[in-house]
Structures are given as C-alpha cells and as structure tokens.
ZAPA-817384 format. One line per 2 residues: number of its first residue (from 1); their letters; for each residue x, y, z of N, C-alpha, C. Coordinates in steps of 0.1 Angstrom, whole numbers. Layout:
# residues N
NUM = a = X,Y,Z,X,Y,Z,X,Y,Z; ... .
***
This chain:
# residues 394
1 = mk = 1643,572,637,1644,583,628,1651,579,615; 1661,570,616,1668,565,604,1659,557,595 .
3 = ki = 1650,550,602,1640,542,594,1631,551,586; 1627,562,592,1618,572,585,1625,578,573 .
5 = ll = 1638,581,575,1646,587,565,1647,577,553; 1649,564,556,1650,554,545,1637,552,538 .
7 = li = 1626,552,546,1613,550,540,1609,562,530; 1613,574,534,1610,586,526,1618,585,513 .
9 = kr = 1631,581,515,1639,581,503,1635,570,493; 1631,558,498,1629,547,490,1614,544,487 .
11 = gn = 1605,548,495,1591,545,493,1583,556,486; 1578,554,474,1571,564,467,1558,568,474 .
13 = li = 1551,557,479,1538,560,486,1540,568,498; 1550,564,506,1553,572,519,1557,586,515 .
15 = kr = 1564,587,504,1569,601,500,1557,609,496; 1547,603,489,1536,611,485,1527,615,497 .
17 = ly = 1525,606,506,1518,609,518,1525,620,526; 1538,619,527,1545,629,535,1544,643,528 .
19 = ki = 1545,643,515,1544,655,507,1530,662,510; 1520,654,510,1506,659,512,1505,665,526 .
21 = lf = 1510,658,536,1510,663,550,1518,676,551; 1530,676,544,1538,689,544,1530,700,538 .
23 = kl = 1523,698,527,1516,708,521,1504,713,529; 1497,704,536,1486,708,545,1491,716,556 .
25 = ig = 1502,712,563,1507,720,574,1512,734,569; 1517,734,557,1521,747,551,1510,757,549 .
27 = fl = 1498,753,550,1487,762,549,1484,770,562; 1490,764,573,1489,771,585,1497,784,585 .
29 = pa = 1494,793,594,1502,806,594,1516,803,597; 1525,812,591,1539,810,593,1543,815,607 .
31 = kk = 1553,808,612,1559,813,625,1570,823,621; 1567,836,622,1574,846,616,1589,847,621 .
33 = nl = 1592,842,632,1606,843,637,1613,830,636; 1608,820,629,1613,807,628,1622,805,615 .
35 = iv = 1635,801,617,1644,799,606,1650,785,607; 1650,778,596,1656,764,595,1668,765,586 .
37 = fe = 1680,761,591,1692,761,584,1696,747,580; 1703,746,568,1709,734,564,1722,736,556 .
39 = sf = 1732,728,558,1744,729,551,1748,715,545; 1751,715,532,1755,703,525,1747,691,529 .
41 = lg = 1734,692,526,1724,681,527,1723,676,542; 1725,685,551,1724,682,565,1736,675,571 .
43 = kq = 1747,675,564,1759,667,568,1769,675,575; 1768,689,575,1778,697,581,1772,709,589 .
45 = ys = 1779,714,598,1777,727,605,1787,736,600; 1785,743,588,1795,749,581,1790,760,571 .
47 = cn = 1800,766,564,1798,774,552,1789,786,555; 1783,791,545,1775,804,546,1764,803,556 .
49 = pr = 1756,792,556,1745,791,566,1751,792,581; 1762,786,584,1768,787,597,1771,802,600 .
51 = ai = 1778,809,591,1781,822,594,1769,831,596; 1759,829,588,1746,837,590,1740,833,603 .
53 = ye = 1739,821,607,1734,816,619,1741,822,631; 1754,822,631,1762,827,642,1761,842,643 .
55 = yl = 1759,849,632,1757,864,633,1743,867,639; 1733,859,634,1720,861,640,1720,858,655 .
57 = qe = 1726,847,658,1727,843,672,1732,854,681; 1743,860,676,1749,871,684,1742,884,684 .
59 = nh = 1736,887,673,1730,901,671,1715,901,671; 1708,890,668,1694,889,668,1689,876,675 .
61 = pd = 1692,874,687,1688,862,694,1673,859,696; 1665,869,692,1651,867,693,1645,857,682 .
63 = ye = 1653,854,672,1649,844,662,1649,830,668; 1639,822,664,1639,808,668,1646,800,657 .
65 = my = 1658,794,659,1666,788,649,1668,773,651; 1668,766,640,1670,751,640,1679,748,629 .
67 = ws = 1687,737,631,1695,731,620,1688,718,615; 1686,717,602,1682,704,596,1694,695,594 .
69 = id = 1694,683,600,1706,675,600,1703,661,595; 1712,655,588,1711,641,585,1714,633,598 .
71 = pr = 1705,625,603,1708,618,616,1721,610,616; 1726,606,605,1739,599,604,1751,608,608 .
73 = ya = 1749,621,608,1759,630,611,1756,638,624; 1748,633,632,1743,640,644,1755,643,653 .
75 = ni = 1765,635,653,1777,637,662,1784,650,660; 1783,655,648,1789,668,644,1783,679,652 .
77 = fk = 1770,678,655,1763,689,662,1763,687,677; 1769,677,683,1769,675,697,1774,687,705 .
79 = dv = 1785,693,700,1791,704,708,1787,718,702; 1777,718,694,1772,731,688,1761,736,696 .
81 = ns = 1761,749,699,1750,755,706,1738,758,697; 1731,747,693,1720,749,684,1710,738,686 .
83 = kt = 1697,741,682,1687,731,682,1687,724,668; 1685,711,668,1686,703,656,1673,696,653 .
85 = lg = 1671,693,640,1659,685,636,1664,674,626; 1661,662,629,1665,651,620,1657,653,607 .
87 = rf = 1665,653,596,1660,655,583,1649,645,580; 1637,650,576,1625,642,572,1618,635,584 .
89 = si = 1622,639,596,1615,634,608,1602,642,609; 1593,638,618,1580,645,620,1582,659,626 .
91 = pw = 1591,660,636,1593,674,641,1599,683,630; 1608,677,621,1613,685,610,1602,690,600 .
93 = lf = 1593,681,597,1582,684,589,1574,696,594; 1571,696,607,1562,707,612,1570,720,612 .
95 = km = 1583,719,616,1591,732,616,1593,737,602; 1597,728,593,1600,733,579,1587,739,573 .
97 = ar = 1576,733,575,1563,737,568,1558,750,574; 1562,753,587,1557,765,594,1568,776,593 .
99 = ak = 1580,773,590,1591,783,590,1589,795,581; 1592,806,586,1592,818,577,1604,818,568 .
101 = yw = 1615,812,573,1628,813,565,1634,799,564; 1639,796,552,1648,784,549,1662,790,545 .
103 = vs = 1673,785,551,1686,789,546,1694,777,543; 1698,776,531,1706,764,526,1717,768,517 .
105 = ns = 1727,759,516,1738,762,507,1739,752,495; 1729,743,495,1728,733,484,1713,730,482 .
107 = rl = 1710,722,472,1696,720,469,1688,712,479; 1676,716,482,1667,708,490,1660,698,481 .
109 = pa = 1655,687,486,1648,677,478,1636,684,470; 1635,681,457,1626,687,448,1611,684,452 .
111 = wi = 1609,673,458,1595,669,462,1590,676,474; 1598,684,481,1593,691,493,1586,704,488 .
113 = pk = 1573,706,490,1566,718,486,1570,730,494; 1573,741,487,1577,753,495,1564,761,497 .
115 = pn = 1560,763,510,1548,771,514,1550,785,508; 1538,791,505,1538,805,500,1544,815,510 .
117 = ht = 1543,812,523,1548,821,533,1563,820,536; 1570,810,530,1584,808,533,1593,816,524 .
119 = vy = 1603,822,530,1613,829,523,1626,820,522; 1630,816,510,1641,807,508,1653,814,504 .
121 = lq = 1663,815,514,1676,821,511,1686,810,507; 1690,811,495,1700,801,489,1713,808,490 .
123 = tw = 1723,803,498,1736,809,499,1746,804,489; 1743,793,483,1753,786,474,1766,784,482 .
125 = hg = 1776,778,475,1788,773,483,1801,775,475; 1801,784,465,1814,786,458,1813,795,447 .
127 = tp = 1825,802,444,1826,810,432,1829,800,420; 1822,801,409,1822,791,399,1835,792,390 .
129 = lk = 1842,781,389,1852,779,378,1846,769,368; 1841,758,373,1835,748,364,1821,751,361 .
131 = rl = 1816,748,349,1803,751,345,1792,745,354; 1781,753,355,1770,749,364,1757,748,357 .
133 = aa = 1749,738,362,1735,737,358,1732,739,343; 1725,750,339,1721,752,325,1733,754,316 .
135 = dm = 1744,758,322,1756,760,313,1764,747,310; 1760,736,316,1767,724,314,1763,718,300 .
137 = ke = 1773,714,292,1769,708,279,1764,694,281; 1771,686,289,1766,672,292,1768,669,306 .
139 = vh = 1759,661,312,1759,657,326,1763,642,327; 1774,639,335,1779,626,336,1777,620,349 .
141 = mp = 1767,625,357,1764,620,370,1755,608,370; 1756,599,380,1747,588,380,1733,591,384 .
143 = gt = 1723,583,378,1709,584,382,1702,595,375; 1708,601,364,1702,612,357,1708,613,343 .
145 = nt = 1702,622,335,1708,626,322,1708,641,321; 1714,646,310,1716,660,309,1703,668,310 .
147 = en = 1692,663,303,1680,670,302,1673,670,316; 1672,659,323,1666,658,336,1673,666,346 .
149 = yk = 1686,665,346,1694,672,356,1692,687,355; 1692,693,343,1690,707,342,1675,711,345 .
151 = en = 1666,703,341,1652,705,345,1650,705,360; 1655,696,367,1653,695,381,1661,706,388 .
153 = fl = 1672,710,383,1680,720,390,1672,734,388; 1668,736,376,1661,749,374,1647,750,381 .
155 = re = 1641,738,383,1629,738,391,1632,742,406; 1643,737,411,1647,741,424,1651,755,425 .
157 = ss = 1659,760,416,1663,774,417,1651,784,415; 1640,780,409,1629,789,408,1622,791,421 .
159 = rw = 1625,783,431,1620,784,445,1628,794,453; 1640,798,449,1648,806,457,1643,821,457 .
161 = dy = 1642,827,468,1638,841,469,1650,850,469; 1661,846,475,1673,853,475,1685,844,472 .
163 = li = 1695,849,465,1707,841,462,1719,850,465; 1728,845,473,1740,852,477,1750,850,466 .
165 = sp = 1757,861,463,1768,861,453,1781,867,460; 1793,861,457,1805,866,463,1811,878,455 .
167 = nr = 1806,880,443,1812,890,434,1804,892,421; 1807,902,414,1800,905,401,1801,894,391 .
169 = ys = 1813,888,390,1816,877,381,1806,866,384; 1804,862,397,1795,851,400,1781,855,398 .
171 = se = 1777,867,400,1763,872,398,1759,869,384; 1768,873,375,1764,871,360,1762,856,357 .
173 = if = 1771,848,362,1770,833,359,1758,827,366; 1756,831,379,1744,825,386,1731,829,379 .
175 = tr = 1730,841,375,1718,846,369,1714,837,357; 1724,834,348,1722,826,336,1721,811,339 .
177 = af = 1731,806,346,1732,791,349,1720,786,357; 1716,794,366,1704,790,375,1691,796,370 .
179 = df = 1691,803,359,1679,810,354,1673,817,366; 1681,825,373,1676,831,386,1670,845,383 .
181 = kk = 1657,847,387,1650,859,383,1646,868,395; 1650,863,407,1646,871,419,1658,879,424 .
183 = em = 1660,881,437,1669,891,442,1683,885,445; 1693,890,438,1707,886,441,1713,895,451 .
185 = ie = 1719,889,462,1726,897,472,1741,896,470; 1746,906,464,1760,907,460,1768,912,473 .
187 = sg = 1771,903,482,1776,907,495,1790,902,498; 1796,893,490,1807,885,495,1802,874,502 .
189 = yp = 1810,863,505,1805,852,511,1806,853,527; 1795,851,534,1795,852,548,1805,843,555 .
191 = rn = 1808,831,549,1817,822,555,1831,828,556; 1835,837,547,1848,843,547,1850,854,557 .
193 = dy = 1840,858,564,1841,867,575,1851,862,585; 1850,849,587,1859,842,597,1874,845,594 .
195 = ly = 1878,845,581,1892,846,577,1897,860,581; 1888,870,581,1892,883,584,1892,886,599 .
197 = kn = 1884,880,606,1882,882,620,1891,874,629; 1897,863,624,1905,854,632,1919,851,627 .
199 = nt = 1924,859,618,1937,857,612,1948,863,621; 1950,856,633,1960,860,642,1968,848,646 .
201 = pe = 1981,850,650,1989,839,655,1983,831,666; 1976,838,675,1970,831,687,1959,822,682 .
203 = ai = 1950,826,673,1939,818,668,1944,806,660; 1955,808,652,1960,797,644,1967,787,653 .
205 = ra = 1974,791,663,1980,782,672,1970,774,680; 1959,780,684,1948,773,691,1941,763,682 .
207 = lk = 1940,766,669,1934,756,659,1943,744,658; 1956,746,657,1965,735,655,1965,726,668 .
209 = ks = 1964,732,679,1964,724,692,1951,716,692; 1940,722,687,1927,715,688,1927,703,678 .
211 = ln = 1935,703,668,1936,692,658,1948,683,661; 1955,686,672,1967,678,676,1977,676,665 .
213 = ip = 1980,687,658,1990,687,648,2002,695,653; 2014,692,648,2027,698,652,2026,713,651 .
215 = ld = 2032,720,661,2032,735,660,2045,740,654; 2055,731,652,2068,735,646,2070,732,632 .
217 = kk = 2059,727,625,2060,724,611,2050,732,602; 2054,735,590,2045,742,581,2034,732,576 .
219 = vi = 2022,738,573,2010,730,570,2006,732,556; 2004,721,549,1999,721,535,1985,715,536 .
221 = ly = 1976,722,530,1962,717,529,1959,712,514; 1955,699,513,1951,694,500,1936,692,500 .
223 = ap = 1930,700,491,1915,700,491,1910,699,476; 1909,687,471,1905,685,457,1890,684,456 .
225 = tw = 1884,685,444,1870,684,442,1867,669,438; 1854,667,434,1850,654,430,1849,653,415 .
227 = rd = 1848,641,409,1847,640,395,1833,634,392; 1826,640,383,1812,636,380,1811,622,376 .
229 = ne = 1821,617,369,1819,603,363,1827,592,372; 1831,596,383,1838,586,392,1829,584,404 .
231 = fh = 1821,573,404,1811,571,415,1809,556,417; 1803,553,429,1799,540,433,1784,538,429 .
233 = ek = 1776,548,432,1762,549,429,1757,563,430; 1745,565,428,1739,579,429,1742,585,443 .
235 = gk = 1748,596,443,1751,603,455,1763,599,463; 1770,588,457,1783,583,464,1794,583,454 .
237 = yk = 1803,593,455,1813,594,445,1826,589,452; 1835,584,443,1848,580,448,1859,589,443 .
239 = fn = 1871,587,449,1882,596,446,1895,588,446; 1902,588,435,1915,582,435,1926,591,439 .
241 = lk = 1933,589,450,1943,598,455,1956,596,446; 1958,605,437,1969,605,428,1982,611,434 .
243 = le = 1980,619,444,1992,625,451,1999,614,458; 2012,612,455,2020,601,461,2026,606,474 .
245 = ld = 2019,602,485,2022,607,498,2036,601,503; 2040,589,498,2052,584,502,2064,592,498 .
247 = km = 2063,597,485,2074,606,480,2074,619,487; 2062,624,490,2061,637,497,2067,636,511 .
249 = qe = 2063,625,518,2068,623,532,2083,622,532; 2089,614,523,2103,612,522,2110,625,520 .
251 = tl = 2105,634,512,2112,646,508,2108,658,517; 2096,659,522,2091,671,529,2088,668,544 .
253 = gg = 2088,656,548,2084,652,562,2091,659,573; 2103,663,571,2110,670,582,2105,684,585 .
255 = ny = 2099,690,575,2095,704,577,2080,707,575; 2073,697,569,2059,699,566,2050,687,571 .
257 = ii = 2037,691,572,2027,680,573,2016,684,563; 2008,674,559,1997,677,549,1984,672,555 .
259 = ll = 1974,681,553,1960,678,557,1952,675,545; 1945,664,545,1937,659,534,1922,663,537 .
261 = rm = 1917,671,529,1902,675,530,1895,671,518; 1887,660,518,1880,656,507,1866,663,506 .
263 = hy = 1861,664,493,1848,670,491,1837,662,498; 1826,669,502,1816,662,509,1809,651,501 .
265 = li = 1809,652,488,1803,642,480,1811,629,478; 1824,629,482,1833,618,480,1830,608,491 .
267 = ad = 1827,595,488,1823,586,498,1834,578,504; 1846,577,496,1856,568,501,1863,573,514 .
269 = ni = 1867,563,522,1875,566,533,1890,564,529; 1898,574,529,1912,572,524,1920,567,536 .
271 = di = 1928,557,533,1936,550,543,1950,557,542; 1953,564,553,1966,571,553,1974,567,565 .
273 = ta = 1971,555,571,1978,550,583,1993,549,581; 1997,546,569,2011,544,566,2019,557,567 .
275 = ys = 2012,569,568,2018,582,567,2016,590,580; 2015,583,591,2012,589,604,2023,599,607 .
277 = df = 2020,610,614,2029,621,617,2032,630,605; 2027,626,593,2029,635,581,2015,638,575 .
279 = ay = 2007,628,572,1994,631,566,1982,629,576; 1973,639,576,1961,638,585,1949,640,576 .
281 = dv = 1939,631,578,1926,631,572,1917,640,580; 1914,652,575,1905,661,582,1892,664,574 .
283 = sd = 1888,654,566,1876,655,558,1864,657,567; 1864,652,579,1853,653,588,1853,666,597 .
285 = ht = 1863,674,595,1864,686,603,1852,695,600; 1846,701,610,1834,708,608,1834,719,597 .
287 = di = 1844,727,597,1844,738,588,1857,741,582; 1858,741,568,1870,742,561,1877,755,563 .
289 = se = 1869,766,567,1875,779,569,1886,778,580; 1885,770,590,1895,768,600,1907,762,594 .
291 = ly = 1906,753,585,1917,746,578,1924,756,569; 1917,765,563,1924,776,555,1933,784,564 .
293 = ll = 1928,788,575,1935,797,584,1948,791,589; 1948,778,593,1960,773,599,1970,767,588 .
295 = sd = 1966,768,575,1975,763,565,1984,773,559; 1996,769,556,2006,779,550,2005,778,535 .
297 = ml = 1999,768,529,1998,766,515,1987,757,511; 1981,759,500,1969,751,495,1973,744,482 .
299 = it = 1970,731,482,1970,723,469,1956,719,466; 1952,723,454,1938,719,450,1938,716,435 .
301 = dy = 1926,715,429,1925,713,415,1915,723,409; 1903,718,407,1892,727,401,1882,731,412 .
303 = ss = 1885,728,424,1876,731,435,1875,746,437; 1864,751,440,1862,766,443,1869,770,456 .
305 = vf = 1875,761,463,1882,765,475,1893,776,473; 1899,776,461,1910,785,459,1905,800,458 .
307 = fd = 1892,802,455,1887,816,455,1886,821,469; 1882,812,478,1881,816,493,1895,817,498 .
309 = ya = 1904,808,495,1918,808,501,1925,821,496; 1922,826,485,1928,838,479,1927,850,489 .
311 = nl = 1917,850,497,1915,860,507,1927,862,516; 1934,851,518,1946,850,527,1959,854,520 .
313 = kr = 1958,855,507,1970,858,499,1982,849,502; 1979,836,503,1990,826,506,1992,818,494 .
315 = pm = 2003,811,493,2006,803,480,1997,792,477; 1995,789,464,1986,778,460,1993,771,448 .
317 = if = 1991,758,448,1995,749,437,1983,741,432; 1982,740,419,1970,733,413,1975,720,407 .
319 = yv = 1971,709,413,1975,696,409,1964,691,400; 1966,692,387,1955,690,377,1959,679,367 .
321 = yd = 1961,667,372,1966,656,364,1957,652,353; 1944,656,354,1934,652,344,1927,664,338 .
323 = ie = 1934,675,336,1928,687,332,1922,687,319; 1927,679,309,1922,679,296,1908,672,296 .
325 = ny = 1907,661,304,1894,654,304,1884,663,312; 1888,669,323,1879,676,331,1874,689,324 .
327 = rd = 1883,695,317,1880,708,310,1871,705,297; 1875,695,290,1869,693,276,1857,683,276 .
329 = vl = 1856,674,287,1846,664,287,1836,665,298; 1841,666,310,1833,666,322,1825,679,325 .
331 = rg = 1832,690,325,1826,702,330,1828,714,320; 1841,717,318,1844,730,311,1845,741,321 .
333 = fy = 1853,751,317,1856,762,326,1850,775,321; 1848,784,330,1842,798,327,1853,807,322 .
335 = fd = 1865,805,326,1876,813,321,1888,805,318; 1898,811,312,1911,803,308,1918,800,321 .
337 = fe = 1916,789,327,1922,785,339,1937,784,339; 1942,778,328,1956,777,327,1963,790,327 .
339 = kh = 1957,800,321,1963,814,320,1961,822,333; 1950,820,340,1946,829,351,1946,823,365 .
341 = ap = 1949,810,366,1950,804,379,1960,811,388; 1957,814,401,1967,821,409,1978,812,415 .
343 = gp = 1984,805,406,1995,796,411,1998,786,399; 2009,778,400,2013,769,390,2004,757,388 .
345 = lv = 2001,753,376,1994,741,373,2004,729,370; 2002,718,378,2012,707,376,2004,694,375 .
347 = kt = 2011,684,370,2005,671,367,2011,659,375; 2022,661,382,2029,650,388,2033,654,403 .
349 = te = 2035,644,411,2039,646,425,2052,653,426; 2061,649,416,2074,655,416,2074,670,414 .
351 = ev = 2064,675,405,2063,689,403,2057,696,415; 2048,689,422,2043,695,435,2054,697,445 .
353 = ih = 2062,687,446,2073,688,456,2083,699,452; 2086,700,439,2095,710,434,2090,724,438 .
355 = hi = 2077,727,436,2072,740,439,2071,743,454; 2069,733,462,2069,734,477,2083,738,481 .
357 = qn = 2093,731,475,2107,734,479,2112,747,474; 2106,752,464,2110,765,458,2099,775,458 .
359 = pr = 2095,780,470,2084,788,472,2084,801,465; 2096,806,461,2097,818,453,2090,817,440 .
361 = el = 2090,805,434,2084,803,422,2068,803,423; 2063,802,435,2049,803,437,2043,817,437 .
363 = kt = 2052,827,437,2047,840,438,2040,843,424; 2028,848,425,2020,851,413,2012,864,416 .
365 = dl = 2005,869,406,1998,881,408,1985,879,415; 1987,876,428,1975,874,437,1967,887,439 .
367 = er = 1973,898,438,1966,911,440,1956,913,429; 1959,910,416,1950,911,405,1938,901,407 .
369 = fh = 1941,889,411,1931,879,413,1922,883,425; 1928,888,435,1920,892,447,1911,904,444 .
371 = kk = 1915,913,436,1907,925,432,1895,920,424; 1896,910,416,1885,905,407,1875,897,415 .
373 = fc = 1880,888,424,1871,878,430,1868,880,445; 1877,888,452,1876,889,467,1873,903,471 .
375 = yl = 1870,912,462,1870,927,466,1859,930,475; 1848,922,477,1837,924,486,1840,919,500 .
377 = es = 1850,911,501,1853,904,514,1860,914,524; 1855,915,535,1861,924,545,1857,920,560 .
379 = gq = 1849,909,561,1845,905,574,1831,910,577; 1824,916,567,1811,922,569,1799,916,561 .
381 = ss = 1802,905,554,1792,899,545,1780,893,552; 1782,887,563,1771,882,571,1761,893,575 .
383 = kr = 1767,904,579,1759,916,583,1751,921,571; 1757,922,559,1750,926,547,1738,917,544 .
385 = vv = 1740,904,545,1729,895,542,1718,896,552; 1721,896,564,1711,896,575,1703,909,574 .
387 = ek = 1709,920,571,1702,933,570,1692,933,558; 1696,926,548,1687,925,536,1675,915,538 .
389 = vf = 1677,904,545,1667,893,545,1659,893,558; 1666,895,569,1660,893,582,1657,906,589 .
391 = pp = 1645,911,589,1641,923,596,1642,922,611; 1647,932,618,1648,931,633,1634,930,639 .
393 = kr = 1633,923,649,1620,921,656,1615,935,662; 1602,938,659,1597,950,664,1588,948,675 .
***
C-alpha cells in the first residue's frame, strides 16, 4: 500500500491512469448511504469530521462509514471503532468514487475528480486570525507561488457543496477568501461539542490518567502554529522551539507541567528528554480537544486554537516573539490582534513565566471575546450539521 501511495505521488503516468479509473468508476451509481471521512490529510482521527462521524455513529448507524487514512498513521486508528481505507489504495478508489458523501477538514488532492453524485462537506479546521487563500498578499510556502497557490485553492473550494462556519465573523471571511458560492452552515464547530459535554472533574481526571501525567500539578498546554517560510521541503515544515524549557522547569516545575502540541504540518521531532517529569510531547495525541479539557492554561501564538479554547473561559498567554514578521510579511491578520487578543502578548520566556506566576494579570474580557466568536457553541453543532446534510434513512 505504501508503494502505491508513493507511485501516485511521484509518478505522473500512474497518477493520470489512476485519475481516469477514478472518473470511470464515478460514473457508476452512487452508494447513497456511503460516507468517507478524512482529517488532516489522513493523519488524524480528530476535529470536526470525528465529531460528525461519532454523532452519526450514535444516532444514524444505518450509514456505511469509512475513514480515509495515510497508511503511515494507521496505528492511530487501531483502537478506533471504524472502518479504514488506505489513502490512494484500490479499495479507497472504489469507495471514494462511489461515495454519496465526502467529509474533510482540509483540502483533498486537486487531481481527484469529484463525481457528480458526490456531496462534499468541507468542515475546515479553525476560526481565522491569519489571512487565508485569496486574502493572502504573498505566499511563502515551498513548491508553489502566490498565483498558483490561490488558483489551486480556489479550484478546490469550488468543489465544496457545504462549508461549516463557527460564527458570522468566519462566514464573511470564508465566503470571500475561499470564493465560496454554495451553502454555508453557520453551526458552530462540531469538534467543540466535546468541551461542553465532558467538562467535568471526573472526565478531566480520567484524561490525565490516560496520558500518565501527574494529578497534583496544574497543566499548561503549549500549542503553536507553523511558519510558512520555515520548511525542509514541500509539505514538511520545521519549528524552532523558542520557549526556554529549562528556565520554566526551574521556576515552575514544582507546581506545573507543560504539554507540547505541535501543528500537524510541523515535521520535526522535538527532543525534550532533558525535561522529563515537566515537559510532555503530546503532538501525536489523537484529538487536541482532550488536551484543551485537561489544561488549566493555554500558551499559543497565531494558531486558531485560542478561539476553541475560549469556550472554556480559561487563561491564555500569547507567545509571539516574531509578531512583526508574521503580521507584516508572512500572513497578516484579520483584526487588530494586539488589541483584541484574549490574553497578554509576550516575546520572552521570562514574560511567560511572570504571567503564569501572576494569574490575576491574565484576567481579560473573555466574555466579550466569547460572545463574538463562541456564541453558537453549546454542544449541539454536530446535530445541526447532520440535520442539514445527512437525511435520515427512509
């Protein structure tokens, strides 16, 4: 299966033949109850697709459902009660081409033809702070340029039949940045249902036990985003850990631990062996929602994770050591981040430590932020999406 994956990725002839076969199979009648899910290019069982899948599994088990997975990440799905398809395998081809529904939170390969009978539900994966797609002035990613990136992105978004939005603010941006002309489902994010249904001391304690982290210490979650211009090669981004863990351990280690959750596009394995019993790499943890729930505080930068974390109304610190470059060169922001971020913006580890040690200073107007970005979240978003897209079997 891995060989097939590599052949399709690298061989233009094989890719063309595969595309022709996909298109031919797509002319066959749709399997009306068949849904194929994918999260972050097949690397995770997570996010909005997971929430929708689990809601359907519980409430509409008559659907035939599969997960499209990158075979290199198959171990993640070993304990999941789901059927899987190796991405670009022959069984995957037949299921994708015959499926009535596709559900994904990121782009599918542009060369895959979408059959006329397929309904493509794009869930996306974050409330936008940084500029997206057509709104980006310049693209600094490897293997593309600004014109090609925008053209390819908008070609992909033209295939979406539905797009989920977490709030009115996002709907307006998505419509323009993705040039989206079909139906927007302004429902809140299904993945955040979990935060409302499981926010109990018992659930949090169970999560900590499952990760084998101390029960008697407070938990800091560090979840930064990736930088477009820091990469090894196309699709493999690197990340320089600027947070000085030695200083944090020395000062905070008696009362805190820190969980490091790197973005799915970051390729580096971070070596934190020197900080055992203080720092834990949880980048491979299946779903970040569980990490939100067990954390007492979030440290992030420009990642959209803070919009989701705001549902919990817990303290946040923004470690933005490169804000001028990120804001003015790489991406740009949709609003005045320095003015409206729901927590202090800092540039040094010392400042991070100071705010952790002085939690009263972290109090900010979370209520106002929550009313603007989280007002649709109540634990019912999955239900809203399913009722809109997936008719009950008659």
